[in-house]
C-alpha positions in Angstrom: 47.5 147.8 51.9 44.2 147.6 49.6 41.5 146.5 52.3 39.5 148.9 54.2 39.8 148.6 57.8 36.0 147.3 58.3 36.7 144.3 55.9 39.9 143.3 58.3 37.5 141.9 60.7 36.7 139.0 58.3 39.9 138.2 57.8 40.6 134.3 58.7 43.9 132.4 59.5 44.8 132.0 56.1 43.6 135.8 55.2 46.0 137.1 57.9 49.1 135.2 56.3 48.0 136.1 52.8 47.7 139.7 53.7 50.9 139.8 55.5 52.5 138.0 52.4 51.3 140.9 50.4 52.3 143.5 52.1 56.1 142.5 52.7 56.1 141.9 48.4 54.3 145.1 47.6 57.1 147.0 49.9 60.1 144.6 49.5 62.3 147.5 49.1 61.6 149.0 52.5 61.2 145.9 54.2 64.5 144.3 52.4 66.3 147.1 53.8 64.7 146.7 57.5 65.5 143.1 57.2 69.3 143.6 56.3 69.9 146.4 59.0 68.2 144.8 62.0 67.0 141.2 61.6 69.7 139.5 59.6 71.8 140.6 62.6 69.0 139.2 64.7 68.9 135.9 62.7 72.6 135.4 62.9 73.0 136.3 66.7 70.2 133.5 67.5 71.8 130.9 65.4 75.2 131.6 66.3 74.4 131.5 70.1 72.9 127.8 69.7 76.4 126.6 68.2 78.7 128.7 70.6 76.4 127.9 73.9 76.7 124.0 72.6 80.5 124.3 72.2 80.9 126.4 75.9 78.6 123.8 77.2 81.1 120.8 76.2 83.9 122.1 77.5 82.1 122.4 81.1 80.8 119.0 81.1 84.5 117.6 79.8 86.0 119.7 82.8 83.6 118.2 85.2 84.0 114.6 83.8 88.0 115.1 84.3 87.4 116.8 87.9 85.1 113.7 88.8 87.8 111.1 88.1 90.6 113.3 89.8 91.6 112.8 93.5 90.2 115.8 95.8 93.3 117.6 97.3 95.6 117.6 94.5 97.0 120.3 92.3 95.5 119.3 89.1 92.2 118.9 91.0 92.8 122.6 92.0 93.0 123.5 88.7 90.4 122.0 87.1 88.1 123.7 89.9 89.4 127.0 88.7 89.0 125.9 85.3 85.5 124.9 85.9 84.7 127.8 87.9 86.0 130.3 84.8 84.1 128.1 82.3 80.7 128.6 84.1 81.2 132.4 84.6 82.2 132.6 81.0 79.0 130.5 79.9 76.7 132.6 82.0 78.4 136.1 80.7 77.9 134.7 77.3 74.3 133.9 77.9 73.3 137.5 79.4 75.2 139.3 76.8 73.1 137.3 74.3 69.9 137.7 75.8 70.5 141.6 76.1 71.3 141.8 72.7 68.8 139.6 71.1 66.3 141.4 73.0 67.6 145.0 71.9 67.5 143.9 68.1 64.1 142.2 68.5 62.7 145.9 70.2 64.4 147.7 67.2 62.9 145.2 64.7 59.5 145.3 65.8 59.6 149.0 66.2 60.6 149.4 62.6 58.1 147.2 61.2 55.2 148.4 63.1 55.9 151.8 62.2 56.6 150.8 58.6 53.0 149.2 58.3 51.6 152.1 60.1 53.0 154.3 57.8 51.8 152.2 54.8 48.6 152.2 56.1 48.0 155.9 56.4 49.8 156.7 52.9 52.7 158.3 54.3 55.8 159.1 52.6 58.2 156.4 53.9 62.2 156.0 53.6 64.2 153.9 55.3 66.1 156.5 56.8 63.0 158.2 58.2 62.1 154.6 59.9 65.4 154.3 61.6 65.4 157.8 62.7 62.4 156.6 64.6 63.2 153.2 65.9 65.4 154.9 68.7 62.2 157.0 70.0 60.0 153.9 70.3 62.5 152.5 72.6 61.5 153.5 75.9 58.1 152.5 75.6 58.8 149.1 74.4 61.6 148.5 77.0 58.9 149.3 79.6 56.3 147.2 78.3 58.9 144.5 77.8 59.5 144.7 81.6 56.1 144.6 82.7 55.2 141.4 80.9 58.6 139.8 82.1 57.0 140.8 85.5 53.5 139.0 84.3 55.4 136.1 83.3 57.4 135.8 86.5 53.9 135.9 88.7 52.4 133.2 86.3 55.2 130.7 86.6 55.3 131.4 90.3 51.7 130.5 90.6 51.6 127.6 88.2 54.7 126.1 89.9 53.2 126.5 93.2 49.9 124.9 92.0 51.4 121.9 90.3 53.5 121.0 93.4 50.6 121.7 95.6 48.8 119.1 93.6 51.5 116.3 93.5 51.7 116.8 97.4 48.0 117.2 98.6 46.5 114.9 96.2 46.8 110.9 96.2 48.0 109.0 93.2 47.2 108.8 90.4 44.9 111.5 90.6 47.6 114.1 91.6 49.6 112.8 88.3 46.2 113.3 86.1 45.5 116.6 87.4 49.2 117.6 86.8 48.9 116.7 83.1 45.9 118.7 82.8 47.4 121.9 84.3 50.5 121.6 82.2 47.9 121.7 79.2 46.3 124.7 80.6 49.7 126.2 81.4 50.6 125.6 77.8 47.8 127.4 76.6 48.1 130.4 78.9 51.5 130.7 78.0 50.7 131.2 74.4 47.8 133.3 75.1 50.3 135.4 77.1 52.7 135.5 74.6 50.0 136.9 72.0 49.3 139.5 74.5 52.7 140.5 74.6 53.1 140.8 70.9 50.0 142.8 70.2 51.0 145.0 73.7 54.4 146.0 71.4 52.1 147.1 68.4 50.1 149.2 71.3 53.1 150.5 72.4 54.0 151.7 69.0 50.7 153.2 67.5 49.0 154.4 70.9 49.7 156.3 73.6 49.6 153.3 75.8 52.5 151.4 77.3 53.4 149.0 79.9 50.7 147.1 81.7 48.2 149.5 80.4 49.2 148.3 76.8 49.0 145.0 77.9 45.5 145.3 79.0 44.3 146.8 75.9 45.9 144.2 73.9 44.1 141.5 76.2 41.0 143.3 75.4 41.4 143.5 71.9 42.2 139.7 71.6 38.6 139.0 73.1 36.6 137.4 70.2 39.7 136.6 68.4 41.5 134.3 70.7 41.3 130.9 68.5 43.0 132.9 65.4 45.7 134.7 67.5 46.5 131.6 69.4 46.7 129.6 66.3 49.1 132.3 64.7 51.1 132.4 67.8 51.4 128.8 67.7 52.3 128.1 64.2 54.9 130.7 64.1 56.3 129.3 67.3 56.2 126.0 65.9 58.2 127.2 62.8 60.8 128.7 65.2 61.1 125.4 66.9 61.5 123.5 63.6 64.3 125.4 62.5 66.0 125.6 65.5 65.9 121.4 65.8 67.0 121.1 62.3 69.9 123.6 62.9 70.9 122.0 66.1 70.5 118.5 64.6 72.7 119.2 61.0 74.9 121.9 62.1 75.7 122.3 65.7 75.7 118.3 66.3 76.4 117.6 62.6 80.2 116.9 62.7 79.7 113.7 61.0 78.1 115.2 58.0 80.3 116.7 55.3 81.1 120.3 55.1 79.3 121.6 52.3 76.1 120.1 54.0 76.4 121.6 56.9 76.9 125.0 55.2 74.1 124.2 53.2 71.5 123.3 56.3 72.8 126.6 58.0 72.3 128.6 55.0 68.6 127.3 54.7 67.9 127.9 58.5 69.1 131.0 58.2 67.1 132.2 55.3 63.9 130.6 56.8 64.4 132.2 60.2 64.8 135.3 58.6 61.8 135.2 56.8 60.1 133.9 59.8 61.2 136.8 62.1 60.0 139.5 59.6 56.7 137.5 58.7 55.9 137.2 62.4 56.4 140.8 63.1 54.1 141.7 60.1 51.3 139.3 60.8 51.4 140.6 64.8 50.6 144.3 63.3 48.2 142.9 60.9 46.4 140.9 63.5 46.3 144.3 65.7 44.2 146.0 62.8 42.2 142.7 62.6 41.4 143.1 66.2 40.9 147.0 66.2 38.1 146.1 63.2 36.5 143.3 65.3 35.8 145.7 68.1 34.3 148.6 65.7 37.3 150.7 66.8 38.1 152.9 63.7 41.8 153.8 63.2 41.7 157.5 61.9 44.4 158.1 59.3 44.7 161.4 59.8 45.2 161.1 63.5 47.3 158.4 63.1 49.6 159.8 60.8 49.6 162.9 63.3 50.6 160.2 65.8 53.6 158.9 63.7 54.6 162.3 62.8 55.4 163.3 66.3 57.9 160.6 66.4 60.0 162.6 63.8 60.2 165.4 66.7 60.4 165.5 70.4 58.0 162.7 71.4 55.6 163.8 73.7 53.0 161.0 74.6 49.5 161.9 73.7 47.0 162.8 76.4 43.4 162.2 76.2 41.9 159.5 74.3 43.9 157.3 72.1 43.8 158.5 68.3 42.6 155.2 67.3 39.7 154.6 69.4 36.7 156.3 67.2 34.1 154.3 67.2 32.3 153.2 63.8 28.7 152.0 63.6 28.2 148.8 61.6 
């Protein structure tokens, strides 16, 4: 990273993408190893679950269809009911297993990439073995932060549903419908904003002593003044995920009419693109953290940060007192 921290605050949307790309290219060896060890399995699991979920769901639909045209009380009806119950349980267990494995790999990837960029920033000697030895030690903090984020999203969604339903019930037509559309737009923007806070909170959990709700509060404060850039970054990454997912579902999952080589080609293309987007997104979130710190004139002391990273190599003990990153500098 060839930029001083004071200069990071002047990076715009394009500058963030450019700086993230430069980091990946400059340190491609270590990022390639991280990608192959963590992000490649993450990509494979994400795409594979789309295909497997579709297959399981088709079996469920077929069984329901046959059951609908079978006379109740017959042996065939009973067998179909048992089969349907078994298929629903299998589908549910598969979804739970997928979510668990996906989240685990996501958190491990986040820890690896954030630690790597912080080590690059402080000029520490970095090896893949060192990164992988640190990743499990950040696990607890990231898990707690993730659970707090889930709690926040649960409350947010509950209140959103409550307000939208109240608007439909209490307000006369068409004012209620118009207000609902407005509320849905506000809800979408709020969801993207909370997603940005979640992503920055994960970075805070690795680079600072804070985690959980405290990390979320810090990330919310860091975003102030950079909301538009942060939301734009998150929106563009989310749009990229959606487009890749849509292409994969159209031409691979539901592309039975296509020739095999075309389906394989689209599958390989989506895998490569998604692989890069996963890695690129993690790097971008860490760069965005540095930009937000620079914007608020919170100097990241490289020596103190290096010591904080060093603590992960031994028995990790949370830092006490002020965060090592929060030395103010004057502009």
